[in-house]
VOGU-3710 file (C-alpha; in Angstrom, 3 decimals, decimal comma):
1> xxxxxxxxxx> 0,000/0,000/0,000  1,062/3,536/-0,761  -0,417/4,808/2,484  -2,010/7,721/0,630  -5,120/5,781/-0,347  -6,911/2,466/0,156  -8,207/0,740/-2,962  -10,935/-1,873/-2,869  -13,804/-3,318/-4,888  -17,055/-4,186/-3,128
11> xxxxxxxxxx> -19,800/-6,722/-3,861  -22,568/-8,001/-1,589  -20,931/-6,469/1,458  -17,538/-8,085/0,770  -14,490/-5,999/-0,166  -11,626/-7,094/-2,402  -8,389/-5,296/-1,474  -4,608/-5,502/-1,904  -4,279/-8,527/0,415  -6,858/-10,417/-1,646
21> xxxxxxxxxx> -5,125/-9,500/-4,887  -1,847/-10,764/-3,424  -3,530/-14,071/-2,550  -4,874/-14,602/-6,071  -1,541/-13,709/-7,654  0,258/-16,107/-5,294  -2,118/-18,907/-6,274  -1,494/-18,118/-9,920  2,283/-18,119/-9,405  2,475/-21,272/-7,293
31> xxxxxxxxxx> -0,420/-23,293/-8,692  -1,522/-24,206/-5,190  -3,523/-22,578/-2,398  -1,259/-24,224/0,195  1,898/-22,895/-1,467  0,332/-19,473/-1,923  -0,593/-19,301/1,755  2,925/-20,350/2,788  4,500/-17,743/0,511  2,351/-15,036/2,081
41> xxxxxxxxxx> 2,875/-16,249/5,657  -0,754/-17,240/6,095  -2,339/-20,516/7,134  -3,930/-22,717/4,471  -7,204/-22,708/6,407  -7,249/-18,929/6,518  -6,506/-18,667/2,799  -9,243/-21,164/1,919  -11,745/-19,395/4,146  -10,970/-16,053/2,521
51> xxxxxxxxxx> -11,298/-17,512/-0,971  -14,697/-18,961/-0,089  -15,850/-15,560/1,176  -14,623/-13,818/-1,965  -16,191/-16,391/-4,266  -19,528/-15,977/-2,510  -19,492/-12,317/-3,522  -17,488/-12,181/-6,758  -18,107/-15,643/-8,263  -15,686/-18,542/-8,923
61> xxxxxxxxxx> -12,071/-17,397/-8,612  -9,953/-20,521/-8,125  -10,415/-23,854/-9,877  -9,094/-26,704/-7,738  -7,880/-29,944/-9,322  -7,703/-33,024/-7,100  -5,166/-35,826/-7,473  -4,280/-37,155/-10,902  -0,914/-37,742/-12,525  0,193/-34,201/-11,835
71> xxxxxxxxxx> -0,803/-34,314/-8,179  -3,602/-31,773/-8,515  -3,320/-28,072/-7,827  -5,186/-24,805/-8,314  -5,467/-22,215/-11,070  -7,309/-18,936/-11,454  -10,574/-18,727/-13,358  -11,232/-16,187/-16,085  -13,358/-14,342/-13,549  -10,366/-14,027/-11,227
81> xxxxxxxxxx> -8,281/-12,624/-14,061  -10,979/-10,063/-14,849  -11,268/-9,121/-11,160  -7,508/-8,579/-10,887  -7,595/-6,435/-14,025  -10,426/-4,301/-12,632  -8,550/-3,878/-9,365  -5,327/-2,895/-11,164  -7,209/-0,248/-13,151  -8,766/1,114/-9,960
91> xxxxxxxxxx> -5,374/1,344/-8,253  -3,901/3,131/-11,267  -6,751/5,624/-11,264  -6,469/6,268/-7,513  -2,714/6,578/-7,776  -3,199/9,274/-10,366  -5,792/10,971/-8,180  -3,554/11,194/-5,126  -0,992/12,980/-7,273  -3,587/15,233/-8,900
101> xxxxxxxxxx> -2,379/18,677/-9,895  -3,960/21,789/-8,477  -4,713/25,150/-10,050  -4,369/28,201/-7,796  -6,194/31,401/-8,769  -5,837/34,637/-6,835  -8,632/37,118/-6,285  -10,810/38,965/-3,813  -14,063/38,013/-2,141  -16,981/39,671/-3,919
111> xxxxxxxxxx> -19,637/38,393/-1,553  -20,382/35,697/1,012  -23,362/33,597/1,968  -22,489/31,721/5,146  -19,500/29,493/4,425  -19,711/29,989/0,655  -18,224/32,946/-1,128  -17,935/34,349/-4,632  -14,390/35,285/-5,577  -13,485/37,620/-8,424
121> xxxxxxxxxx> -10,489/36,145/-10,279  -8,899/36,938/-13,623  -10,783/33,922/-15,021  -14,125/35,255/-13,772  -16,190/34,687/-10,625  -15,543/31,443/-8,742  -17,814/30,037/-6,039  -15,944/28,338/-3,209  -15,850/27,492/0,474  -13,997/30,301/2,231
131> xxxxxxxxxx> -11,448/29,062/4,779  -8,995/30,787/7,074  -5,238/30,290/7,090  -5,766/27,472/9,647  -7,810/25,522/7,099  -11,103/25,852/8,984  -14,207/27,207/7,284  -14,475/30,938/7,956  -17,714/32,854/8,587  -18,232/36,539/8,046
141> xxxxxxxxxx> -15,315/37,231/5,701  -15,350/40,844/4,569  -15,786/41,695/0,885  -12,535/42,480/-0,937  -10,609/40,116/1,341  -7,724/38,641/-0,717  -7,863/34,867/-1,157  -6,250/32,123/-3,175  -8,637/29,679/-4,811  -7,427/26,082/-5,056
151> xxxxxxxxxx> -9,037/23,696/-7,542  -7,837/20,086/-7,598  -7,730/18,286/-10,927  -9,823/15,395/-9,604  -12,663/17,836/-8,808  -12,942/19,106/-12,392  -15,281/17,555/-14,964  -14,881/18,120/-18,708  -17,643/18,186/-21,308  -17,805/18,720/-25,033
161> xxxxxxxxxx> -19,366/22,189/-25,544  -22,420/20,732/-27,330  -23,015/18,168/-24,572  -22,357/20,323/-21,503  -25,396/20,517/-19,191  -26,748/24,011/-18,498  -25,696/25,579/-15,220  -29,195/25,255/-13,776  -29,194/21,497/-14,435  -26,114/20,591/-12,407
171> xxxxxxxxxx> -24,785/21,050/-8,878  -21,407/22,138/-10,290  -21,906/25,889/-10,050  -18,480/26,800/-11,444  -18,407/26,536/-15,223  -15,748/27,782/-17,644  -15,327/27,499/-21,392  -11,772/26,911/-22,557  -9,461/24,960/-24,822  -7,060/22,125/-24,080
181> xxxxxxxxxx> -3,516/23,496/-23,823  -1,699/20,326/-22,723  -2,389/16,623/-22,256  -0,301/14,314/-20,071  -1,539/10,751/-20,623  -0,810/7,735/-18,446  -1,993/4,153/-18,760  -5,432/4,638/-17,183  -5,725/8,358/-16,482  -4,635/11,642/-18,019
191> xxxxxxxxxx> -4,119/15,175/-16,728  -5,608/17,776/-19,031  -4,589/21,442/-18,850  -7,376/23,802/-19,913  -6,766/27,429/-20,853  -9,679/29,404/-19,373  -8,152/32,831/-19,932  -6,396/33,040/-16,565  -2,713/33,372/-15,711  -2,649/29,633/-14,957
201> xxxxxxxxxx> -4,530/26,766/-16,596  -7,220/24,704/-14,946  -6,318/21,020/-14,605  -8,671/18,074/-14,984  -7,955/14,441/-14,163  -9,860/12,181/-16,561  -9,803/8,548/-17,621  -8,118/7,394/-20,806  -11,589/6,436/-22,024  -12,760/10,039/-21,598
211> xxxxxxxxxx> -9,754/11,325/-23,549  -10,789/9,166/-26,484  -14,520/9,808/-26,156  -14,105/13,598/-26,009  -11,351/13,617/-28,635  -9,116/15,615/-26,306  -5,963/17,191/-27,673  -4,280/20,574/-28,014  -6,746/23,264/-29,082  -9,892/21,181/-28,521
221> xxxxxxxxxx> -12,682/23,312/-26,964  -14,180/22,027/-23,708  -16,393/23,135/-20,869  -14,852/22,642/-17,417  -17,042/22,537/-14,339  -16,503/21,955/-10,625  -18,526/22,234/-7,425  -18,254/25,144/-5,026  -18,071/22,683/-2,134  -15,014/21,024/-3,710
231> xxxxxxxxxx> -13,211/24,360/-4,063  -11,300/26,209/-1,360  -10,768/29,966/-1,158  -8,091/30,503/1,486  -7,618/33,915/3,060  -4,125/35,335/2,404  -2,318/38,465/3,501  -2,032/40,054/0,068  -3,369/39,352/-3,390  -0,594/38,042/-5,697
//
């Protein structure tokens, strides 16, 4: 585990995590549940019990062969292979998320409504939770207070301009039209830089499937949106 996140798949109240993936891979490598358990420092009974629990939720995972000329053994089912592939894709996506880039816009508070504020930035007004320097939500922030607005890439959603929902039809109150200025693709996820007319680009973390579906590339127009509650406007001493 990276320590920064915990990846798991869930079905019928049972979770499949890194330890379970290690067990399946060990069975695949050794061809035996007993050998897999020994390699992982677990008891055979414990390994068998865990496999039974997983199979009750995710379907057949290990095919056991008894006796015969080769002495029997165990091998993974196609379902186990598919489950491991799904889990690997999830881990890759979460790994990309924990390293998500962040755009920082500077501006001044134009107005507040409880914890939420509207901040005037060079990209336009941004709705965000207003927090103090200690990171706690701040009430009663005065208008014109300088703040820095932080928007994480994993909070930003991209749409094709023709398919973007109207502002009134979504809870993502922040909405900007822009064009893709850079694309950094990985195996499962990609970081997209979007020029929205500010000093810095907005970043969006999307799946490789979304890159293909939206036809993303340099100069492609997009609509970027993100929720006010996923955006932080932190009070600073002076506007940059």
